[in-house]
C-alpha positions as CSV (number, residue, x, y, z in Angstrom):
1,M,5.1,-14.5,16.3
2,A,3.4,-16.7,13.7
3,E,2.9,-17.2,10.0
4,I,-0.6,-16.6,8.5
5,K,-2.0,-18.8,5.8
6,L,-5.1,-18.0,3.7
7,N,-6.3,-20.9,1.5
8,D,-9.0,-20.0,-1.1
9,V,-10.7,-17.6,1.3
10,R,-14.1,-16.3,0.1
11,K,-16.7,-13.9,1.4
12,S,-20.2,-13.5,-0.1
13,Y,-23.2,-11.5,1.1
14,G,-26.9,-12.1,0.3
15,G,-28.0,-11.4,-3.2
16,G,-25.0,-13.0,-4.8
17,I,-22.6,-10.2,-3.8
18,D,-19.1,-11.6,-3.8
19,V,-16.6,-9.4,-1.9
20,I,-13.6,-11.8,-1.7
21,K,-13.5,-14.2,-4.6
22,G,-10.8,-16.7,-3.6
23,V,-7.7,-15.4,-2.0
24,S,-4.7,-17.6,-1.1
25,L,-1.7,-16.1,0.7
26,D,1.2,-17.3,2.8
27,I,2.5,-14.5,5.1
28,A,5.8,-15.4,6.6
29,D,6.7,-15.2,10.3
30,G,7.9,-11.7,11.0
31,E,6.9,-10.3,7.6
32,L,5.1,-6.9,7.1
33,L,2.6,-7.6,4.3
34,V,0.6,-4.7,2.9
35,L,-2.8,-5.1,1.3
36,V,-3.4,-2.2,-1.1
37,G,-6.1,-1.4,-3.6
38,P,-8.9,1.1,-4.4
39,S,-11.9,1.6,-2.2
40,G,-14.2,-1.4,-2.4
41,C,-11.6,-3.9,-3.5
42,G,-12.1,-6.0,-0.3
43,K,-8.9,-5.3,1.6
44,S,-10.5,-4.3,4.8
45,T,-12.9,-7.1,4.6
46,L,-10.0,-9.6,4.2
47,L,-8.3,-8.1,7.2
48,R,-11.4,-8.4,9.3
49,M,-11.7,-12.0,8.3
50,I,-8.2,-12.7,9.5
51,A,-9.1,-11.0,12.8
52,G,-12.3,-12.9,13.2
53,L,-14.5,-9.8,13.1
54,E,-16.0,-11.0,9.8
55,G,-17.1,-14.5,9.1
56,I,-15.8,-16.3,6.0
57,T,-18.0,-18.0,3.4
58,A,-15.5,-20.6,2.3
59,G,-11.8,-21.4,2.6
60,E,-9.4,-21.7,5.5
61,I,-7.5,-19.2,7.7
62,G,-4.5,-20.4,9.7
63,I,-2.5,-18.4,12.3
64,G,0.6,-20.0,13.8
65,G,-0.3,-23.4,12.5
66,R,-3.8,-23.3,14.0
67,R,-7.0,-23.3,11.9
68,V,-8.9,-20.3,13.3
69,N,-12.0,-20.3,11.2
70,E,-14.3,-21.0,14.2
71,L,-12.2,-19.1,16.8
72,E,-13.4,-15.8,18.3
73,P,-11.1,-12.7,17.8
74,S,-9.9,-13.0,21.4
75,E,-8.7,-16.6,20.8
76,R,-6.7,-15.8,17.7
77,D,-3.7,-14.1,19.5
78,I,-3.8,-11.0,17.3
79,A,-3.9,-7.3,18.0
80,M,-5.6,-4.8,15.8
81,V,-4.9,-1.1,15.3
82,F,-7.8,0.9,13.8
83,Q,-7.9,4.2,12.0
84,N,-10.2,5.8,14.6
85,Y,-7.8,4.8,17.5
86,A,-10.7,3.1,19.5
87,L,-9.4,4.5,22.8
88,Y,-11.5,4.6,25.9
89,P,-12.0,8.4,26.4
90,H,-12.7,8.2,30.2
91,M,-9.4,6.3,30.8
92,T,-5.8,7.6,31.0
93,V,-3.2,6.5,28.5
94,R,-1.8,4.1,31.2
95,Q,-5.3,2.7,31.8
96,N,-5.9,2.2,28.1
97,L,-2.7,0.3,27.7
98,A,-3.4,-1.9,30.7
99,Y,-7.1,-2.6,30.0
100,G,-6.6,-5.7,27.8
101,L,-3.9,-7.1,30.0
102,K,-6.1,-6.8,33.2
103,N,-8.9,-8.6,31.4
104,R,-6.5,-11.5,30.9
105,N,-5.5,-11.5,34.6
106,T,-1.9,-10.5,33.8
107,P,0.1,-9.9,37.0
108,K,0.5,-6.2,37.9
109,D,4.3,-6.2,37.8
110,E,4.1,-7.7,34.3
111,I,1.6,-5.1,33.2
112,D,3.9,-2.3,34.4
113,R,6.9,-3.8,32.7
114,R,5.1,-4.1,29.3
115,I,3.6,-0.6,29.6
116,A,7.0,0.9,30.4
117,K,8.6,-0.9,27.5
118,A,6.0,0.1,25.0
119,A,5.8,3.7,26.2
120,A,9.6,4.1,25.9
121,S,9.5,2.6,22.3
122,L,6.7,4.9,21.3
123,E,8.0,8.0,23.2
124,I,4.6,8.4,25.0
125,E,6.0,8.3,28.6
126,P,5.1,12.0,29.3
127,Y,1.4,11.3,28.4
128,L,0.7,8.2,30.5
129,E,-1.5,10.1,32.9
130,R,-3.4,12.1,30.3
131,K,-6.8,11.3,28.8
132,P,-7.1,10.8,25.0
133,R,-8.8,14.2,24.5
134,Q,-5.6,15.8,25.8
135,L,-3.5,14.2,23.0
136,S,-2.9,15.1,19.4
137,G,-3.9,12.8,16.6
138,G,-0.4,11.4,16.3
139,Q,-0.1,10.8,20.0
140,R,-3.4,9.0,20.0
141,Q,-2.2,6.8,17.2
142,R,0.9,6.0,19.2
143,V,-1.2,5.0,22.2
144,A,-3.4,2.8,19.9
145,M,-0.2,1.1,18.7
146,G,1.0,0.8,22.3
147,R,-2.1,-1.0,23.3
148,A,-1.5,-3.5,20.6
149,I,2.2,-3.9,21.5
150,V,1.7,-4.6,25.2
151,R,-0.4,-7.6,24.2
152,E,2.7,-9.2,22.7
153,P,0.5,-11.0,20.1
154,A,1.4,-13.5,17.4
155,A,0.4,-10.9,14.7
156,F,-0.5,-7.2,14.3
157,L,-3.3,-6.2,12.0
158,F,-3.4,-2.5,10.9
159,D,-6.6,-1.1,9.3
160,E,-5.6,2.2,7.6
161,P,-4.2,3.5,10.9
162,L,-2.8,6.7,9.4
163,S,-5.7,7.9,7.3
164,N,-6.8,10.5,9.9
165,L,-3.4,12.2,10.2
166,D,-2.1,15.1,8.2
167,A,0.5,14.5,5.4
168,K,3.6,15.4,7.5
169,L,2.5,13.3,10.4
170,R,1.7,10.3,8.1
171,V,5.3,10.3,6.9
172,Q,6.7,10.4,10.5
173,M,4.3,7.6,11.6
174,R,5.2,5.4,8.6
175,V,8.9,5.6,9.7
176,E,7.8,4.8,13.3
177,I,5.7,1.8,12.3
178,K,8.4,0.4,10.1
179,R,11.0,0.8,12.8
180,L,8.8,-0.8,15.5
181,Q,7.8,-3.7,13.3
182,R,11.4,-4.5,12.5
183,S,12.5,-4.3,16.1
184,L,9.6,-6.4,17.3
185,A,9.8,-8.8,14.3
186,T,6.1,-9.5,14.7
187,T,4.0,-10.8,11.7
188,S,2.0,-7.8,10.5
189,V,-0.8,-7.3,7.9
190,Y,-1.4,-3.7,7.0
191,V,-4.3,-2.3,5.0
192,T,-4.1,1.0,3.1
193,H,-5.5,2.6,-0.1
194,D,-2.4,4.9,-0.2
195,Q,0.1,3.4,-2.6
196,M,2.9,5.6,-1.3
197,E,2.3,4.3,2.2
198,A,2.2,0.8,0.8
199,M,5.5,1.1,-1.1
200,T,7.4,2.6,1.8
201,L,6.2,0.1,4.5
202,A,5.9,-3.3,2.8
203,D,8.2,-6.2,2.8
204,R,5.7,-7.5,0.3
205,L,2.7,-5.9,-1.4
206,V,-0.6,-7.5,-2.3
207,V,-2.6,-5.5,-4.9
208,L,-6.3,-6.3,-4.7
209,N,-8.8,-5.5,-7.3
210,G,-12.5,-6.5,-7.2
211,G,-11.9,-9.1,-4.5
212,L,-9.1,-10.8,-6.4
213,I,-5.3,-10.6,-6.1
214,E,-3.8,-8.8,-9.1
215,Q,-0.1,-9.3,-8.0
216,V,2.0,-10.1,-5.0
217,G,5.7,-9.1,-4.7
218,T,8.2,-6.7,-3.2
219,P,7.4,-3.0,-3.8
220,I,10.3,-2.7,-6.4
221,E,9.1,-5.9,-8.2
222,L,5.6,-4.4,-8.6
223,Y,6.9,-1.0,-9.7
224,E,9.4,-2.3,-12.2
225,K,7.4,-5.3,-13.6
226,P,3.7,-4.7,-13.0
227,A,1.8,-7.9,-14.0
228,T,-1.2,-6.0,-15.4
229,T,-2.2,-2.5,-16.5
230,F,-4.2,-2.2,-13.3
231,V,-1.0,-2.6,-11.2
232,A,0.9,-0.4,-13.6
233,T,-1.4,2.5,-13.1
234,F,-2.2,1.9,-9.4
235,I,1.5,1.6,-8.2
236,G,3.4,4.7,-8.9
237,S,2.5,8.4,-8.7
238,P,2.0,9.9,-11.2
239,A,0.7,6.7,-12.8
240,M,2.3,4.9,-15.7
241,N,1.4,6.3,-19.1
242,L,-0.4,3.7,-21.3
243,F,-0.8,4.0,-25.1
244,S,-2.3,1.7,-27.7
245,T,0.2,0.3,-30.1
246,D,-1.8,1.7,-33.0
247,N,-1.7,5.3,-31.7
248,P,-0.5,7.4,-34.7
249,S,1.2,9.9,-32.4
250,L,3.9,7.3,-31.4
251,T,6.9,6.7,-33.6
252,L,8.9,3.5,-33.0
253,S,12.4,3.3,-34.2
254,N,11.9,-0.4,-34.9
255,P,8.5,-2.1,-35.0
256,D,10.2,-5.4,-34.1
257,L,10.7,-4.0,-30.6
258,L,7.1,-5.0,-29.8
259,P,6.8,-8.5,-28.5
260,A,4.0,-10.6,-30.1
261,E,0.5,-10.0,-28.7
262,T,1.4,-6.5,-27.5
263,A,-1.6,-4.2,-27.5
264,T,-0.5,-1.5,-25.0
265,I,2.8,0.2,-24.3
266,G,3.5,1.6,-20.9
267,I,6.0,4.2,-19.9
268,R,6.7,5.7,-16.5
269,P,6.8,9.5,-16.3
270,E,10.5,9.4,-15.2
271,D,11.4,7.2,-18.2
272,F,10.5,9.9,-20.7
273,Y,13.1,12.5,-21.6
274,L,13.1,15.6,-23.8
275,A,14.4,14.6,-27.2
276,E,16.8,17.3,-28.2
277,G,18.8,16.6,-31.3
278,A,19.5,13.3,-32.9
279,E,19.9,11.1,-29.8
280,P,18.7,7.6,-30.7
281,A,15.4,6.5,-29.0
282,A,13.1,3.5,-29.2
283,L,9.9,5.6,-29.0
284,T,9.3,9.3,-29.7
285,T,6.2,11.5,-29.8
286,E,5.2,15.1,-30.1
287,A,3.1,16.8,-27.5
288,R,1.8,20.2,-26.3
289,V,2.2,21.3,-22.7
290,A,-1.0,21.7,-20.7
291,A,0.4,22.2,-17.2
292,V,3.6,22.0,-15.2
293,E,3.7,20.8,-11.5
294,L,6.8,21.9,-9.6
295,I,7.6,19.4,-6.9
296,G,10.7,21.0,-5.5
297,A,13.8,19.3,-7.1
298,E,11.7,18.1,-10.1
299,S,8.7,19.0,-12.2
300,Y,6.0,16.9,-13.7
301,V,4.8,18.1,-17.1
302,H,1.3,17.3,-18.3
303,A,0.9,17.4,-22.0
304,T,-1.4,16.3,-24.8
305,L,-0.6,14.3,-27.9
306,P,-2.0,15.2,-31.3
307,T,-4.5,12.4,-30.9
308,G,-5.8,14.0,-27.7
309,D,-4.2,11.4,-25.4
310,N,-2.7,12.7,-22.2
311,V,0.9,12.1,-21.2
312,V,2.9,13.0,-18.0
313,F,6.7,13.1,-17.9
314,R,9.2,14.2,-15.4
315,V,12.0,16.8,-15.8
316,A,14.7,17.6,-13.3
317,G,14.9,20.9,-11.5
318,R,12.6,23.8,-12.0
319,S,11.2,23.4,-15.4
320,R,11.1,26.4,-17.6
321,I,8.8,24.7,-20.1
322,A,6.1,27.1,-21.0
323,I,2.4,26.3,-21.1
324,D,1.2,25.5,-24.6
325,A,4.7,25.0,-25.8
326,P,5.4,22.1,-28.2
327,V,7.7,19.4,-27.0
328,R,9.3,16.2,-28.4
329,I,9.7,13.4,-25.8
330,A,11.3,10.0,-26.1
331,A,12.0,6.8,-24.2
332,K,14.6,4.1,-24.5
333,A,13.7,0.4,-25.3
334,E,14.6,-0.9,-21.9
335,R,12.2,1.4,-20.2
336,L,9.1,0.3,-22.2
337,H,6.5,-2.0,-20.7
338,F,4.3,-4.2,-22.9
339,F,0.8,-5.6,-22.2
340,D,-1.5,-7.8,-24.3
341,G,-5.1,-7.4,-25.2
342,H,-6.2,-8.8,-21.8
343,N,-4.1,-6.1,-20.0
344,V,-1.6,-8.7,-18.9
345,R,2.2,-8.1,-19.0
346,V,4.0,-9.6,-22.0
347,Q,7.4,-11.1,-21.3
């Protein structure tokens, strides 16, 4: 186990293409830190730099108190799990698990002990003599994780390991990865573009945008107090609604509610409610329903303001709101988010 430290790490390619523009992070011993962001934001590049699979242009990377900038991947005491499993197709599961240990001249009885322990944890004992082609996608991913676990490394690095799985299996594997990481207490860095995956797995989240860190914090911190409009719309599904303060469709009960410098008001879909009667509200608006999405115990209503702006709000249960129906929705003061002209949170 080990902490990982990144100090002003940068990556540039020829032609002045800057991919990572100065990232500094301290990842605690035993922490599961998730790097999340849209495609092209630099998250996989940053992970590969930690692994030693990608050279760095500037800065410093430390693992377990050692500077590792010049060390080969095999010398960094890390294990990586890829989205394509990277299993040897001609080997059995047992042979795949043992391969890296044999290369390190690990004694046979120790190899057997580690394989037995990992196979039990991952529930892959029945498949040890099978080849990868005889396994399902979820089973292959468990084997890939097992190959990392038997190494007993200082840190695990996960590069979108669940992206090839179907939705139901992704949920199951998220739970499995979280359970294993907690039981092993091994420092882990996990890359994903799926914000739901990030929210459910992370001890802390790092939101990357254009090679820079937008915000670092616990999932609930980022959800409840996004530092920028980018984080506000990236974390949460459906995304936070954003409106300009001069939008004539919005009615504020008291203009003094707006902090100085506010240019944008944000409201999460679940923080809107149908305004029926004279219940006091900080903000109200009229809208016309365009679509209703039933998500089992709740529904998301997509509507359009008189100005043409779109809004999404949540209602409990099976909504009976009709398409093209007019609605009046409202939000309370404590559920409003405020951002300045630079898209940075106010207060």
